[in-house]
N, C-alpha and C positions, 0 to 999 in steps of 0.2 A: 663584822663579817669580812673574811679574807677577800682581798681585791682579786677579782678574776673577771673574765668576760661573761657577762650575764646572758642568759637565753632571751630570745625575742619575747616570749610570753611574759617574762619578768620585766623587761624594759618597757613594754607597752603599758604597764601599770605604774612603774616607779620612776622612769628616766626623767630627769629635769626638775624634780621636785622633792624636797623634804619639808616637813611641817615648818611653817614660818613662826614669827613671834606670837601669832594667835593660837598656835598648836592645832590648827585646822588640818585634819588628815586628808580630806578631799581637797583638790586644787581650788583655791578661791577664785571668784570672779572679780577682777578689778575693773569695774565699769566706770572709768574716769577718762577725761580727755587730757588732763595736764597734771603736773607733778611739781611740788614745792622745791625751791632751791635752798641750800643751806646758807648761801651768801651770794653776792654778786659775782665773786670770783668762781664759785662753784658753777653758776650758770654759764659763765664764759668758758670754763673748762669743758663743760658738756658740749657746748656749741662748737668748740674747737676740736672735738673728738679726742681730747686728751685724757678724759676719764670715762669710765663706763657708768651708765645710769639712764634715767628716763627723763624725757623732755616733754613729749607730746605724743598722743596715741597714734597719730598718723605715721610716726616713726617707729615707736616701740611701746610695749605694754607688758606688765608683769605676767598676766595670764597668757598672752600670746607668746611671750618668751619661753614659758614652760612647754607650750605646744611645739614651738620650734626646736627646743633642745631634745624633746622626746622623739620627734620625727627624724632629726639628724642621727640620733642613736639607732633608730630602727632601720634607716637606710644606709648606715655605715659611713656617714659624712662627718665633717668637723663642725658644721654650722648650718643653719637653715633660716629662711625668711618666709614667713607666712603672709599671704596676700588675699585680696578679696575673692579671687577665683583662679582656676587653672589657667584661663586665658591671660589674666594679669601676670601670672608666673612666667608664661612664655614671653609676653611682651617685655617685661622688665629684664629677663635674661638676655634677650637679643639686644635691647637698647643699652644694656650694661656693658656690652662688648663692642658693638658696631656703630659706625657713623655713616653718613651719606656716602655712597660709592662703594661700600663694602658689600659682600655677598656671603651666603652660607649655602651648603649643599645638604639637601634633605632627601630622605626616603620618600618614595611616591605613595606609600601606604599611610595616609593621614586621615584623621578625623575631619569631617567636613568643615567645622568651624575653624580648625587649625589651617586648613587649606585656604580659606578666605582671609584669615589674618596674615598669612605668609605672602600670598600672591596678589592680594588687593591692598590691604592697609599698609603693609611694610613697603610695598612698591611705591605708594604715595610719599613715603618718608625717604625714598632714595636708597632703600636697602633691598637687595635682590635675593630672593629665594630661588635656588636652582634645583629642580626636581630630577633626581637620577632615575634611570630606567628600573632599578631595583634597589633593595636595601643592602646590597653586597658592597664590600670594600672596592672591588674591581670596578663596578659601575660608578660609585661615588667619586672615585679618584679622577675619573675622566673630566669632571666638572670643576676641579680645584684649580685656581690660578692665584696670582700674587695678592689679590684682594679678598680671597676667601678667608673668613675668620672663624668658622665653626663647621662641624658636621652635626646633623640633627636626625634622630630617628625615634620612632615610637617602639616601645617594647610591649609585645602582645598588641599589635596595632589594631585599630578599630575601623572596619569590622573584619579585616582579612586575617587577623590573629597571627601576623608575622612575628617571629622572634629573631631579631638580627643577631649575627655573630658578633657580639659586643667586643670580644677580645681582638678580633681582626679590625673592627672599626676603630678601636682605641689605638691599635698599632699604626693605622693609617693616619689618624689625627696627630699622633706623636711624631710621625715622619715629617709632617708639614708644620709642626709647632702650633697647632690650633686645638681648641677643646672639643671633646665629644659631649654633646648634650643628648640626654635620653629622657623621653616622656615615659615615666613608669607608672602612670595612673592605673593600668590594668595589672600591674605588679603588686597591687594591694598594699601600698605603704611599706614595701620591703619584705612582706611576709612570703610572697611567691618568688620574688626576684630582687636582687640587690646589684644593680648595674655598676655602682661605684667599686664594688669588690672585684669586678672584672675589668676595670680600667677606665670606666666613664668618669668624666670630670665634673659634670653638673647633671643633676636629676631635677626635672620639673614634673609636677603632677597636680591633678585635681584632688583636693581633699574632700570635695563634695560627694565623691563616690564612696568606695569601700571604707576609707578612713573614717569619715563621719558615719556613713552606713545607714542612716535613717531618713534620708531624703528631706532633711529639714534645715540644713545650713550650708551656705556656699563658702568655699575657701580654696586657696591654692597654695602650693609650696615650691620653693626653690631649695634644693639641698646642694651644698657646696662640698665637693669631695676633698678640697684642700690639697689636691695633687696636681695642680697645673702651674706652670711658670708664667705668670702674667708679666714678668719683666724681660721677656725674650726679645723685645724690640718690635713686635707686631701689634702691640696694643697700647697706643699712646694715652688712652684714658687712665692707664695705671702707672705710666712712667713719666708723664709730663705733669707739671704743677696744676692743681685744680684751682681755677679762679674763684670758686665760691668757698674755699676753705683755706684761705691765707697761703695759697701755693703748696698745700699738702700734696705729696706724691704718695698715692695710695699703696703702691707696691713696696716702697721703702718703709712706710710707717706701719703697715699692717701685715705684710708678708703673706702667709698662707691663707689668711682670712680677708685678703684685700677685696676679693670678688663680693663676698657677703657685705662687707662694710660699705662698699660703693653702692650696692643694691639699695641699702637703707638710706645712706647719707645723701645720695644724689637722686636716685630714681623714685623711692617712696616719698622723699621730701618734695620733689618737683612734679611728679605725675599723680601721686595721691591715691593709688589703688589699695588703701589700707583695709585690713580685715577688722571687723568689729570684735572687741573683746568677748562679747557674748557668743559670737560664732566660734571663736577660738575655744572658749569653754565648752560649748556644745560638741565640737570636734574632738576635744580631749575625752569626753564621755564615750564617743565612738571608738577611739583608739584603744581604750582599756578592754574592749571585747573583740578587737579586730581578728585575732587568730581563731577564736572560737567560731565567729560568724563565717569567716572565709573557709575554714575546714568544712563546715556543713554545706555551704554554697557550692564549693568545688565538687563535693560528693554528689550533690543533686545534679549539677551540670553534666558530670560524666555519665550518670545513670540515664538522664534524659537523652543525651546524645546517642547512646547505644539503643535506647528504646525507639527513638525517632527513626533510626536507620532501618528498623524492621517494618515501619509503617508504609504500606504501598502508595499512600497519597503524598508521601514526602519524596521529592526528587533527589535532594542532596543534603547532607548534614556536614557542617564545618565546625570542628572543635579540636583544639590542640591535643586533647587526650586520645584522639583516635589515631591509630597507627598509620592510616592512609593520609593524614594531613601532611602537607609539604614541609611544615616546620616542626614536625613531631620530634625528630632527633635533636634539633637545636633546643626545643623546649625541654627535653630530658637533660640537656647539658646546663641550661641556665635557670630553670625553674625548680623550685622545691615546694613541698607541701600541697601540690596539686597543679592542675593545668588551667586554672582560671574559672570565673563564674559566668562567662558569657559564651553562647554558641549562636550560630546562624543556621537557618535551614531554608529550603526552597520548596514551595508547594506546587503540586500539579494544578495547572490552570492559569499560570502566568500572573501578570500584574494584577488583574481583577481579583483572582483568587487570594493573592497575598493581602490585598486591601480588605476583602471580606473577612478573612481570618482575623486580622488585627481589630476589626470593628465588632467581631463576634465573641471575643473572650469576655468572661464574666468575673472570674476570680483574679486572673492576671490583669495587671494595669496596662492600659494602652497610653503610653506617653514617651517622652524623650529623656531618659536618664539610664544609668546603670549603677550597680553597686549598692542597691537599696535592700532592706530586709524584705521588701515586697517584690515578687517576680514581675518583670516588665517586658512587654512586647513593643517593638518599634519597627516601622517600615522605613529603613534608611533612605531609600530613593525619594520618598515623599517628604522627609523631615531633615535628619542630620546632615545629609549630603545633597540637599535639594538645590543648593546654589551651584553645584557642579553640572557641566553639560553631560550628556549621556555617555560620551566616549571617556571622559575623565572619571565618571562614576564606575564604569566597568573596569577601568585600569586600576581603580582602588579596591576592586572586589565587590562593588555594590551593583548587584543585578536588579532589574525591575521587580522580580518576584522574590527577592531576598527578605527574610524576616530575622530580626535579631532578638534573642531571648536572654535577658539578664536574670539569673536565678536568684530567688530569695530564700526565706527560711520556712516557707509553707511545707506541709507534708507532700511528698512526691506524688502520692496517689491522687490527691486533690488537684495537683497541677496536671497530671495525665488526664483526669476526667474533663478538665476545662479545655485542654487541647483537643480532645476527641470531639467534644460537642461543637467546638468552633470549626473543625474539619467537616463535621456532619452538615453544618449550615452551608458550606461551600458546595457540597454535593447536592 
């Protein structure tokens, strides 16, 4: 087959794997903890990072490597690291760049768990997260100083559904010689949005959501764009000798993949948030149908948003596909194949009505997750954003009466019937 750029739908089935010596057409599951050395010298070469290969599954694994290569291809990066969860991906990314005394500037529109990690746990480590007033380059620049080591934003933020102007943020990051990190979880593994192609340097995401898609396996990803100069003098972790690798200088030895190599060689080795090979294998099964599922889910979300707008018991509907959404124009610029699988709405009757609705659904699942084949309702103020105070919740777009609906693959008429019976119980 002539070499050319393959389409997303082809990459999601083929990238990263050709049948191995067993001729297995499906990706094999290598459920092993360790790997044999050819010789003592071979083992030493592996531990010195002088040759490629497998040592221990906390660091790498053949099944996981296929998952990583496939996701790098889908997101437009040069390499990827799979981890135990999306939170692990965020943690390793920040610690792979920063040390005590450093800071990073973040959008205010953050998932509640991310808010806690940034402003509680990282603070205990001496790393400061600085929250801008908005996700614009103008507001984020106000917080940059000589110790700022990154910009961070969510793409299709949760639950405000903000779509940042990635190109402007990338230009700002480039101006100060720091990387732009984008959480692309709601970008559905690159099918809806590919931030790296617009100038982002690093993508992090939860693979637990649309990538896996079946609510059965945890996982996270770091995608390395390979487009940042870690040798610009601001990042000593890459330009000074590593005391644990015989004074290896990562930027000199690995160049464009220095970030990825250090994620694995130092952070996965020392912190240990490794993904199970079985989970990698499960997530690969999800990837192979990613575009098909997301197409249907986006169609359902758009139809339900328009339908809910007409319901007199619904106060407000928030969905990127609606022309009145504040980020609709930016969504048209940066998204493809749809406007996402999640919407929020507010019910007449305030907080108690929202709680009653969530407790009254029968077909729709009441839990905290998104990106499943099953439709899910969540009351964010009680759950995902519970640790924030009321003022911080509202600033993030989480109102007391807000309900979040993650659309699945059920027939839309059945979903409408369930919504109507839940509204009837409120009345």
